[in-house]
C-alpha positions, 0 to 999 in steps of 0.5 A: 233807218236813214243812217243805215241807208246812208251807210249802205249807199256809202259802202256801195259807192266805195265798192264801185270806186275800188273796182274802177281803181282795180280795173285801171291798175290791171289795164295799165300793164296792157300792151297792144301790138298791131300788124303781127302776122297770124299763126298758121298753127291749127290748134289754139294752144299752139297759136297762143304759144307762138303769140307769146313767143312773138311778145317775148321777142318784141320785149327782148329786141328793146332790151326790156327786162321781163320774166315770162311770167309777166305775160299773163295772157295774149289775146288777138282782136278780130276774127281769124283769117 
């Protein structure tokens, strides 16, 4: 019985460690851009498209090789003005 408890505890610790490692890997590709003007578009889909195009323009201006598929999502912080 003690062995099963130890085994379950070790398994849970490995799961927690794997999740932390995965989160660090995912977050290592995040880019944060400050002071980007807000879109005047009414629909969220259109605002998101404009945010994606700003990111593409930013990367292209620094000659960073990337595909459009590399940008999985764009998220704005804070409330919309």
